[in-house]
C-alpha positions as a Markdown table, in Angstrom:
| # | Residue | x | y | z |
|---|---|---|---|---|
| 1 | Met | -8.7 | -31.5 | 7.3 |
| 2 | Lys | -11.3 | -30.6 | 9.0 |
| 3 | Val | -11.0 | -29.3 | 12.8 |
| 4 | Leu | -13.4 | -28.6 | 15.3 |
| 5 | Val | -12.5 | -26.3 | 18.0 |
| 6 | Ile | -14.0 | -26.3 | 21.4 |
| 7 | Asn | -14.0 | -23.7 | 24.1 |
| 8 | Cys | -16.0 | -25.2 | 27.3 |
| 9 | Gly | -16.8 | -22.6 | 29.9 |
| 10 | Ser | -18.6 | -23.4 | 33.3 |
| 11 | Ser | -22.0 | -23.1 | 31.6 |
| 12 | Ser | -21.3 | -22.7 | 27.7 |
| 13 | Leu | -19.7 | -24.3 | 25.0 |
| 14 | Lys | -18.0 | -22.0 | 22.1 |
| 15 | Tyr | -17.1 | -23.9 | 18.6 |
| 16 | Gln | -16.2 | -23.5 | 15.2 |
| 17 | Leu | -15.7 | -26.2 | 12.5 |
| 18 | Ile | -12.4 | -24.9 | 10.4 |
| 19 | Asp | -11.5 | -26.0 | 7.2 |
| 20 | Ser | -7.6 | -25.9 | 7.6 |
| 21 | Glu | -6.7 | -25.8 | 4.0 |
| 22 | Ser | -8.4 | -22.5 | 3.2 |
| 23 | Glu | -8.8 | -21.8 | 7.3 |
| 24 | Asn | -12.6 | -20.7 | 6.8 |
| 25 | Ala | -14.8 | -21.2 | 9.3 |
| 26 | Leu | -17.3 | -23.6 | 7.8 |
| 27 | Ala | -19.6 | -23.0 | 11.2 |
| 28 | Val | -19.7 | -21.2 | 14.3 |
| 29 | Gly | -21.7 | -21.5 | 17.3 |
| 30 | Ile | -22.2 | -21.5 | 21.3 |
| 31 | Cys | -24.2 | -23.4 | 23.5 |
| 32 | Glu | -25.8 | -21.4 | 26.3 |
| 33 | Arg | -27.5 | -22.1 | 29.6 |
| 34 | Ile | -25.8 | -25.7 | 30.2 |
| 35 | Gly | -27.0 | -27.4 | 33.1 |
| 36 | Gln | -30.1 | -25.1 | 33.5 |
| 37 | Asp | -33.6 | -25.5 | 32.7 |
| 38 | Ile | -33.8 | -23.4 | 29.2 |
| 39 | Ser | -30.6 | -23.8 | 27.2 |
| 40 | Tyr | -29.7 | -23.0 | 23.6 |
| 41 | Leu | -27.6 | -23.8 | 21.0 |
| 42 | Lys | -27.1 | -20.9 | 18.4 |
| 43 | His | -25.5 | -22.2 | 15.1 |
| 44 | Thr | -24.5 | -20.0 | 12.0 |
| 45 | Pro | -23.2 | -21.8 | 9.0 |
| 46 | Asn | -21.0 | -20.2 | 6.6 |
| 47 | Gly | -23.1 | -18.2 | 4.6 |
| 48 | Gly | -26.4 | -19.0 | 6.2 |
| 49 | Glu | -28.5 | -17.7 | 8.6 |
| 50 | Lys | -28.4 | -18.1 | 12.4 |
| 51 | Ile | -30.3 | -21.0 | 13.7 |
| 52 | Val | -31.5 | -20.7 | 17.3 |
| 53 | Ile | -32.4 | -24.4 | 19.0 |
| 54 | Glu | -33.8 | -24.3 | 22.5 |
| 55 | Ala | -33.6 | -27.4 | 24.2 |
| 56 | Ala | -32.2 | -29.0 | 27.6 |
| 57 | Met | -29.0 | -29.6 | 28.1 |
| 58 | Lys | -28.3 | -31.2 | 31.2 |
| 59 | Asn | -24.5 | -31.4 | 30.6 |
| 60 | His | -21.6 | -30.6 | 28.1 |
| 61 | Glu | -21.9 | -34.2 | 26.8 |
| 62 | Asp | -25.6 | -33.1 | 25.8 |
| 63 | Ala | -24.1 | -29.7 | 24.4 |
| 64 | Ile | -21.4 | -31.7 | 22.4 |
| 65 | Lys | -23.9 | -34.0 | 20.9 |
| 66 | Met | -26.0 | -31.1 | 20.2 |
| 67 | Val | -23.1 | -29.2 | 18.2 |
| 68 | Leu | -22.4 | -32.7 | 16.2 |
| 69 | Asp | -26.1 | -32.8 | 15.3 |
| 70 | Ala | -26.2 | -29.5 | 14.2 |
| 71 | Leu | -22.9 | -29.7 | 11.9 |
| 72 | Thr | -24.4 | -32.6 | 10.4 |
| 73 | Asn | -28.2 | -31.7 | 9.9 |
| 74 | Ser | -29.4 | -32.2 | 6.6 |
| 75 | Lys | -30.8 | -28.4 | 6.5 |
| 76 | Tyr | -28.1 | -26.2 | 8.0 |
| 77 | Gly | -25.2 | -28.7 | 9.0 |
| 78 | Val | -21.9 | -28.1 | 6.9 |
| 79 | Ile | -20.4 | -31.8 | 6.8 |
| 80 | Lys | -22.5 | -35.2 | 5.7 |
| 81 | Ser | -21.0 | -37.3 | 8.6 |
| 82 | Leu | -18.7 | -36.9 | 11.6 |
| 83 | Asp | -16.0 | -38.8 | 9.6 |
| 84 | Glu | -14.9 | -35.7 | 7.8 |
| 85 | Ile | -14.0 | -34.5 | 11.5 |
| 86 | Ser | -10.1 | -35.4 | 11.6 |
| 87 | Ala | -9.5 | -33.5 | 15.0 |
| 88 | Val | -10.5 | -31.8 | 17.9 |
| 89 | Gly | -8.6 | -28.9 | 19.4 |
| 90 | His | -9.7 | -27.7 | 22.9 |
| 91 | Arg | -8.9 | -24.6 | 24.5 |
| 92 | Val | -7.4 | -25.1 | 28.3 |
| 93 | Val | -6.7 | -22.3 | 30.1 |
| 94 | His | -4.2 | -23.6 | 32.7 |
| 95 | Gly | -1.4 | -25.9 | 31.8 |
| 96 | Gly | 0.8 | -24.7 | 34.9 |
| 97 | Glu | 4.5 | -25.1 | 34.9 |
| 98 | Lys | 4.0 | -28.9 | 33.0 |
| 99 | Phe | 3.1 | -27.2 | 29.3 |
| 100 | Ala | 5.0 | -25.0 | 27.5 |
| 101 | Thr | 3.4 | -25.8 | 24.1 |
| 102 | Ser | -0.1 | -27.5 | 22.7 |
| 103 | Thr | 0.1 | -31.1 | 23.0 |
| 104 | Ile | -1.8 | -34.4 | 21.9 |
| 105 | Ile | -4.5 | -35.4 | 24.4 |
| 106 | Thr | -3.8 | -38.7 | 26.2 |
| 107 | Asp | -4.9 | -40.1 | 29.4 |
| 108 | Glu | -1.5 | -38.6 | 31.4 |
| 109 | Val | -2.4 | -35.3 | 29.7 |
| 110 | Ile | -5.9 | -35.4 | 31.1 |
| 111 | Gln | -4.8 | -36.1 | 34.3 |
| 112 | Ala | -1.7 | -33.4 | 33.7 |
| 113 | Ile | -4.7 | -30.9 | 33.4 |
| 114 | Glu | -6.5 | -32.1 | 36.3 |
| 115 | Asp | -3.6 | -31.6 | 38.6 |
| 116 | Cys | -3.7 | -27.8 | 37.5 |
| 117 | Asn | -7.3 | -27.6 | 38.5 |
| 118 | Asp | -6.5 | -25.5 | 42.0 |
| 119 | Leu | -5.1 | -23.1 | 39.5 |
| 120 | Ala | -7.8 | -22.2 | 37.6 |
| 121 | Pro | -11.0 | -24.2 | 39.7 |
| 122 | Leu | -13.3 | -22.1 | 37.3 |
| 123 | His | -11.7 | -23.2 | 33.9 |
| 124 | Asn | -9.9 | -26.4 | 34.0 |
| 125 | Pro | -12.9 | -28.4 | 35.2 |
| 126 | Ala | -15.1 | -27.2 | 32.3 |
| 127 | Asn | -12.4 | -27.7 | 29.9 |
| 128 | Leu | -12.0 | -31.3 | 31.2 |
| 129 | Ile | -15.8 | -32.1 | 30.8 |
| 130 | Gly | -15.5 | -30.9 | 27.1 |
| 131 | Ile | -12.6 | -32.9 | 26.7 |
| 132 | Arg | -14.1 | -36.6 | 28.1 |
| 133 | Ala | -17.5 | -35.5 | 26.5 |
| 134 | Cys | -15.6 | -35.5 | 23.0 |
| 135 | Ala | -13.6 | -38.4 | 23.6 |
| 136 | Lys | -16.9 | -40.7 | 24.2 |
| 137 | Leu | -19.0 | -39.2 | 21.3 |
| 138 | Met | -16.0 | -39.0 | 18.9 |
| 139 | Lys | -14.1 | -42.2 | 19.6 |
| 140 | Gly | -10.6 | -42.3 | 17.9 |
| 141 | Val | -10.5 | -38.9 | 16.7 |
| 142 | Pro | -7.0 | -37.2 | 18.1 |
| 143 | Met | -7.7 | -34.3 | 20.5 |
| 144 | Val | -5.1 | -31.6 | 20.9 |
| 145 | Ala | -5.1 | -29.0 | 24.0 |
| 146 | Val | -3.7 | -25.9 | 23.5 |
| 147 | Phe | -3.2 | -23.7 | 26.7 |
| 148 | Asp | -3.8 | -20.1 | 27.3 |
| 149 | Thr | -0.7 | -20.4 | 29.5 |
| 150 | Ala | 1.6 | -22.2 | 27.1 |
| 151 | Phe | 3.0 | -19.2 | 25.4 |
| 152 | His | 4.2 | -17.3 | 28.5 |
| 153 | Gln | 6.4 | -20.1 | 29.5 |
| 154 | Thr | 9.1 | -18.1 | 28.0 |
| 155 | Met | 9.4 | -15.7 | 30.4 |
| 156 | Pro | 12.7 | -15.6 | 32.8 |
| 157 | Pro | 12.7 | -16.1 | 36.6 |
| 158 | Lys | 12.9 | -12.0 | 37.2 |
| 159 | Ala | 9.3 | -12.0 | 35.0 |
| 160 | Tyr | 7.4 | -14.7 | 37.0 |
| 161 | Leu | 8.5 | -14.9 | 40.3 |
| 162 | Tyr | 7.1 | -12.9 | 43.0 |
| 163 | Gly | 8.7 | -11.6 | 46.4 |
| 164 | Leu | 7.7 | -14.1 | 48.3 |
| 165 | Pro | 9.0 | -16.5 | 50.4 |
| 166 | Asn | 10.6 | -19.1 | 48.1 |
| 167 | Glu | 8.8 | -22.2 | 49.7 |
| 168 | Tyr | 5.6 | -20.8 | 48.4 |
| 169 | Tyr | 7.1 | -21.5 | 44.9 |
| 170 | Asn | 8.7 | -24.4 | 45.8 |
| 171 | Asn | 5.7 | -25.9 | 47.3 |
| 172 | Tyr | 2.4 | -24.4 | 45.4 |
| 173 | Lys | 4.0 | -23.0 | 42.0 |
| 174 | Ile | 2.9 | -19.6 | 43.0 |
| 175 | Arg | 4.2 | -17.5 | 40.2 |
| 176 | Lys | 3.0 | -15.1 | 37.4 |
| 177 | Tyr | 1.4 | -17.5 | 34.4 |
| 178 | Gly | -0.3 | -15.3 | 32.2 |
| 179 | Phe | -3.3 | -16.0 | 30.2 |
| 180 | His | -4.6 | -15.2 | 26.8 |
| 181 | Gly | -1.5 | -16.8 | 25.4 |
| 182 | Thr | -3.1 | -18.2 | 22.2 |
| 183 | Ser | -4.3 | -14.6 | 21.1 |
| 184 | His | -0.8 | -13.1 | 22.0 |
| 185 | Ser | 1.2 | -15.6 | 19.8 |
| 186 | Tyr | -1.1 | -15.4 | 17.0 |
| 187 | Val | -1.3 | -11.7 | 17.0 |
| 188 | Ser | 2.3 | -11.0 | 17.4 |
| 189 | Gln | 3.3 | -13.5 | 14.7 |
| 190 | Met | 0.4 | -11.8 | 12.3 |
| 191 | Ala | 1.8 | -8.3 | 13.1 |
| 192 | Ala | 5.3 | -8.9 | 12.6 |
| 193 | Lys | 4.3 | -10.1 | 8.8 |
| 194 | Phe | 2.1 | -7.1 | 8.8 |
| 195 | Ile | 4.6 | -4.6 | 9.4 |
| 196 | Gly | 7.4 | -6.6 | 7.5 |
| 197 | Arg | 9.6 | -7.7 | 10.0 |
| 198 | Asp | 10.8 | -11.3 | 10.8 |
| 199 | Ile | 9.1 | -12.4 | 14.3 |
| 200 | Asn | 12.8 | -13.4 | 15.2 |
| 201 | Asp | 14.1 | -10.2 | 14.8 |
| 202 | Ser | 11.4 | -8.2 | 16.7 |
| 203 | Lys | 10.2 | -6.3 | 19.5 |
| 204 | Ile | 6.3 | -6.3 | 19.3 |
| 205 | Ile | 3.7 | -5.3 | 22.3 |
| 206 | Val | 0.5 | -6.7 | 22.1 |
| 207 | Cys | -2.6 | -5.1 | 23.7 |
| 208 | His | -5.2 | -7.8 | 23.9 |
| 209 | Leu | -8.2 | -5.5 | 25.2 |
| 210 | Gly | -11.6 | -6.9 | 25.9 |
| 211 | Asn | -13.6 | -7.7 | 29.2 |
| 212 | Gly | -10.7 | -9.3 | 30.1 |
| 213 | Ala | -7.3 | -7.6 | 29.5 |
| 214 | Ser | -3.6 | -8.1 | 29.3 |
| 215 | Ile | -0.7 | -6.8 | 27.7 |
| 216 | Ser | 2.4 | -8.7 | 26.5 |
| 217 | Ala | 6.1 | -8.0 | 25.6 |
| 218 | Val | 7.1 | -10.5 | 22.8 |
| 219 | Leu | 10.6 | -10.3 | 22.1 |
| 220 | Asn | 11.8 | -12.5 | 19.0 |
| 221 | Gly | 8.6 | -14.1 | 19.1 |
| 222 | Lys | 8.7 | -15.2 | 22.5 |
| 223 | Ser | 6.8 | -13.8 | 25.5 |
| 224 | Ile | 9.1 | -12.3 | 28.4 |
| 225 | Asp | 6.5 | -10.5 | 30.4 |
| 226 | Thr | 3.0 | -10.4 | 30.4 |
| 227 | Ser | 0.5 | -8.3 | 32.8 |
| 228 | Met | -1.7 | -10.8 | 34.3 |
| 229 | Gly | -0.6 | -13.1 | 37.0 |
| 230 | Phe | -0.9 | -16.3 | 39.1 |
| 231 | Thr | -4.6 | -15.6 | 37.9 |
| 232 | Pro | -6.5 | -13.2 | 35.3 |
| 233 | Leu | -7.3 | -10.8 | 38.4 |
| 234 | Ala | -3.6 | -9.3 | 38.0 |
| 235 | Gly | -2.5 | -6.4 | 35.6 |
| 236 | Leu | -4.6 | -3.9 | 34.0 |
| 237 | Val | -8.1 | -2.7 | 35.0 |
| 238 | Met | -10.7 | -4.7 | 33.2 |
| 239 | Gly | -14.5 | -4.9 | 33.0 |
| 240 | Thr | -15.2 | -6.2 | 36.2 |
| 241 | Arg | -11.6 | -7.0 | 37.6 |
| 242 | Ser | -9.8 | -4.9 | 39.5 |
| 243 | Gly | -6.6 | -5.5 | 38.2 |
| 244 | Asp | -3.2 | -4.8 | 40.5 |
| 245 | Ile | -4.1 | -3.5 | 43.7 |
| 246 | Asp | -2.4 | -3.1 | 47.2 |
| 247 | Pro | -2.8 | -6.7 | 48.7 |
| 248 | Ser | -3.3 | -5.0 | 52.2 |
| 249 | Ile | -6.5 | -3.8 | 50.8 |
| 250 | Ile | -8.1 | -6.9 | 51.2 |
| 251 | Asp | -7.4 | -7.1 | 54.8 |
| 252 | Phe | -8.4 | -3.4 | 55.3 |
| 253 | Ile | -12.0 | -4.2 | 53.5 |
| 254 | Ala | -12.5 | -7.4 | 55.5 |
| 255 | Lys | -12.2 | -5.9 | 58.7 |
| 256 | Lys | -14.4 | -2.6 | 58.0 |
| 257 | Glu | -17.0 | -4.3 | 56.3 |
| 258 | Asn | -16.7 | -7.7 | 58.1 |
| 259 | Lys | -16.4 | -9.4 | 54.7 |
| 260 | Ser | -15.1 | -13.2 | 54.1 |
| 261 | Leu | -12.4 | -13.7 | 52.0 |
| 262 | Asp | -14.5 | -15.2 | 49.6 |
| 263 | Glu | -16.7 | -12.0 | 49.5 |
| 264 | Ile | -13.8 | -9.9 | 48.8 |
| 265 | Met | -12.2 | -11.9 | 46.2 |
| 266 | Asn | -15.9 | -11.9 | 44.5 |
| 267 | Val | -15.8 | -8.0 | 44.7 |
| 268 | Leu | -12.4 | -8.1 | 43.2 |
| 269 | Asn | -13.3 | -10.4 | 40.3 |
| 270 | Lys | -17.2 | -9.6 | 39.8 |
| 271 | Glu | -17.8 | -6.1 | 41.1 |
| 272 | Ser | -14.8 | -4.0 | 40.4 |
| 273 | Gly | -12.8 | -2.9 | 37.3 |
| 274 | Met | -14.6 | -0.2 | 34.9 |
| 275 | Gln | -18.1 | -1.3 | 36.1 |
| 276 | Gly | -17.3 | -0.3 | 39.7 |
| 277 | Met | -15.6 | 2.5 | 39.5 |
| 278 | Ser | -18.2 | 4.1 | 36.6 |
| 279 | Glu | -21.1 | 2.9 | 38.6 |
| 280 | Leu | -22.7 | 1.9 | 34.8 |
| 281 | Ser | -21.1 | -0.7 | 33.1 |
| 282 | Ser | -18.4 | -3.2 | 31.9 |
| 283 | Asp | -18.9 | -2.5 | 28.6 |
| 284 | Phe | -16.8 | 0.0 | 26.8 |
| 285 | Arg | -19.9 | 1.2 | 24.4 |
| 286 | Asp | -22.1 | 1.9 | 27.5 |
| 287 | Leu | -18.9 | 4.1 | 28.9 |
| 288 | Asn | -18.1 | 5.7 | 25.5 |
| 289 | Asp | -22.2 | 6.8 | 25.2 |
| 290 | Ala | -21.5 | 8.2 | 28.8 |
| 291 | Ile | -18.6 | 10.0 | 28.2 |
| 292 | Asp | -20.0 | 11.6 | 25.3 |
| 293 | Ile | -22.9 | 13.3 | 27.2 |
| 294 | Gly | -20.5 | 14.0 | 30.4 |
| 295 | Asn | -20.9 | 11.4 | 33.0 |
| 296 | Glu | -17.9 | 12.3 | 35.0 |
| 297 | Lys | -17.6 | 8.7 | 36.8 |
| 298 | Ala | -17.4 | 6.8 | 33.1 |
| 299 | Arg | -14.5 | 9.5 | 32.2 |
| 300 | Ile | -12.7 | 8.8 | 35.4 |
| 301 | Ala | -13.2 | 5.1 | 35.0 |
| 302 | Phe | -11.8 | 5.2 | 31.0 |
| 303 | Asp | -8.9 | 7.8 | 32.1 |
| 304 | Val | -7.9 | 5.0 | 34.6 |
| 305 | Phe | -8.1 | 2.1 | 32.0 |
| 306 | Val | -6.1 | 4.2 | 29.3 |
| 307 | Tyr | -3.5 | 5.5 | 32.0 |
| 308 | Arg | -2.6 | 1.9 | 33.0 |
| 309 | Val | -2.6 | 0.3 | 29.6 |
| 310 | Ala | 0.2 | 3.0 | 28.8 |
| 311 | Lys | 1.9 | 2.2 | 31.7 |
| 312 | Tyr | 2.3 | -1.2 | 31.2 |
| 313 | Ile | 3.1 | -0.5 | 27.2 |
| 314 | Gly | 5.9 | 1.8 | 28.8 |
| 315 | Ser | 7.3 | -0.6 | 31.3 |
| 316 | Tyr | 7.7 | -3.4 | 28.4 |
| 317 | Ile | 9.5 | -1.0 | 26.0 |
| 318 | Val | 11.8 | -0.8 | 29.0 |
| 319 | Ala | 11.7 | -4.8 | 29.1 |
| 320 | Met | 13.0 | -5.1 | 25.6 |
| 321 | Asn | 15.2 | -2.2 | 25.4 |
| 322 | Gly | 12.9 | -0.8 | 22.8 |
| 323 | Val | 9.9 | -1.6 | 20.4 |
| 324 | Asp | 9.2 | -2.0 | 16.9 |
| 325 | Ala | 5.3 | -2.4 | 17.1 |
| 326 | Ile | 2.5 | -1.9 | 19.6 |
| 327 | Val | -0.7 | -3.8 | 18.5 |
| 328 | Phe | -4.4 | -3.4 | 19.6 |
| 329 | Thr | -6.5 | -6.5 | 19.3 |
| 330 | Ala | -9.6 | -8.0 | 20.9 |
| 331 | Gly | -13.1 | -6.4 | 21.7 |
| 332 | Val | -11.8 | -3.1 | 22.6 |
| 333 | Gly | -8.5 | -3.2 | 21.2 |
| 334 | Glu | -10.2 | -3.6 | 17.6 |
| 335 | Asn | -13.3 | -1.6 | 18.1 |
| 336 | Asp | -12.6 | 1.4 | 20.5 |
| 337 | Trp | -11.2 | 4.4 | 18.8 |
| 338 | Arg | -11.1 | 6.6 | 21.7 |
| 339 | Val | -8.8 | 3.9 | 24.0 |
| 340 | Arg | -6.5 | 3.6 | 20.9 |
| 341 | Glu | -6.2 | 7.3 | 20.6 |
| 342 | Glu | -5.7 | 8.2 | 24.2 |
| 343 | Val | -3.4 | 5.5 | 24.7 |
| 344 | Cys | -1.1 | 6.8 | 21.9 |
| 345 | Glu | -1.3 | 10.3 | 23.3 |
| 346 | Tyr | 0.9 | 9.2 | 26.0 |
| 347 | Leu | 3.4 | 7.6 | 23.6 |
| 348 | Gly | 4.4 | 10.7 | 21.8 |
| 349 | Phe | 7.8 | 10.6 | 23.3 |
| 350 | Leu | 8.3 | 7.5 | 20.7 |
| 351 | Gly | 7.2 | 9.9 | 17.9 |
| 352 | Ile | 4.1 | 7.9 | 17.6 |
| 353 | Lys | 1.6 | 9.7 | 15.4 |
| 354 | Ile | -1.3 | 8.0 | 14.2 |
| 355 | Asp | -3.8 | 8.6 | 11.2 |
| 356 | Leu | -7.1 | 10.1 | 13.2 |
| 357 | Glu | -9.4 | 8.8 | 10.0 |
| 358 | Lys | -7.7 | 5.1 | 9.9 |
| 359 | Asn | -8.3 | 5.0 | 13.7 |
| 360 | Met | -12.3 | 5.0 | 13.1 |
| 361 | Leu | -11.9 | 1.7 | 11.5 |
| 362 | Arg | -12.9 | -1.3 | 13.5 |
| 363 | Gly | -12.2 | -4.9 | 13.4 |
| 364 | Gln | -9.8 | -4.9 | 10.7 |
| 365 | Ala | -6.1 | -5.3 | 10.3 |
| 366 | Val | -4.8 | -1.4 | 9.8 |
| 367 | Met | -1.8 | 0.7 | 10.1 |
| 368 | Leu | -2.4 | 3.6 | 12.0 |
| 369 | Thr | 0.6 | 5.3 | 12.6 |
| 370 | Gln | 2.0 | 7.7 | 9.9 |
| 371 | Pro | 4.5 | 6.4 | 7.2 |
| 372 | Glu | 7.5 | 8.4 | 9.0 |
| 373 | Cys | 6.7 | 6.9 | 12.3 |
| 374 | Lys | 10.0 | 4.3 | 13.2 |
| 375 | Val | 7.5 | 2.8 | 16.2 |
| 376 | Lys | 4.4 | 1.2 | 14.4 |
| 377 | Val | 1.3 | 1.0 | 15.6 |
| 378 | Cys | -1.4 | -1.1 | 14.2 |
| 379 | Ile | -4.7 | -3.0 | 14.8 |
| 380 | Val | -4.6 | -6.8 | 14.1 |
| 381 | Pro | -7.9 | -8.8 | 14.7 |
| 382 | Thr | -7.2 | -12.0 | 17.1 |
| 383 | Asn | -8.4 | -15.2 | 16.2 |
| 384 | Glu | -8.2 | -17.8 | 19.0 |
| 385 | Glu | -9.9 | -20.6 | 17.4 |
| 386 | Leu | -7.7 | -20.2 | 14.2 |
| 387 | Ala | -4.5 | -20.1 | 16.3 |
| 388 | Ile | -6.2 | -23.4 | 18.1 |
| 389 | Ala | -6.6 | -25.3 | 14.8 |
| 390 | Arg | -3.5 | -24.4 | 13.1 |
| 391 | Glu | -1.6 | -26.0 | 16.5 |
| 392 | Thr | -4.1 | -28.6 | 16.2 |
| 393 | Val | -3.1 | -29.4 | 12.4 |
| 394 | Ser | 0.6 | -28.8 | 13.0 |
| 395 | Leu | 0.7 | -31.3 | 16.1 |
| 396 | Leu | -1.2 | -34.1 | 14.0 |
């Protein structure tokens, strides 16, 4: 079965065509600057060269049409006709409390996703555009929605409820939802195999560290807590997001600088985090380079990030009453040796000692701890597109 995986953003569309039998990506690509004067399709067939096509894409329907044309192109395509695509798997950011698992897309499901638009106003509408465009252009092809929030629906009330009047939960479903669920699910399963444990008898902490970052406690294969909250703004300090702050800060800044709520939320989401603290960059590669030449602000921002990661790990060890493995994944987690080394320095009380030479490896599955360590630390690359393809095949 060949599965087309679609991930729509507000002005972009990422895709992969995956052969479910070999689990190889036959082609990967991205449409950028959708709706702008100049748009680009970047398409890379497996074993081939990247193709960049400049064309007007006034909306996501145009973008998906270009993707389908690229996949069937006689020169750089990977299939002869669209009939070879058996299903489409869509990443959907927010499923609220309505979806605890992936689901086959129907008209009723589309309406339920739309009902969650208030919970993810920047993401769900774009996800829906992709779903509707595929339905129009690929009539009769079954589609599956895979939700970022679904994996975390196993959290108990003590983990997901906030200390607010209960009416806000009853009326508006204000609670912790968590995100990156597809990654946390995939990585925890792969990590259990990697360390030789049954996922149903395991305590695993997944550190999904990238420009957006979250940590989860996965007990016996189920998420019991995670660092992101009602929105992806909560939890760790991130590339441009503040992470956890005292909510009174919002009122304080509003009065001191005469800013509106929207202006302050923009600061917290887009001008804070590593970029705001370092006054340099949200990219950890830039921060590492700056640290190497003695940039103090970059060093402090880095210290804050590492400290917060270590604190969340510690709290989740308590939540699970122990831990078998701590796993690093995503762009920073897989590639930044300094983050991994400095986080592990906080974990010496667990008897953790990592192999510093292995820790220099990037983007591959590797055990970092010495053989005698009871608690394992490892790198497991995430693959959300493959996870979506697997979910799609499983349902269909």
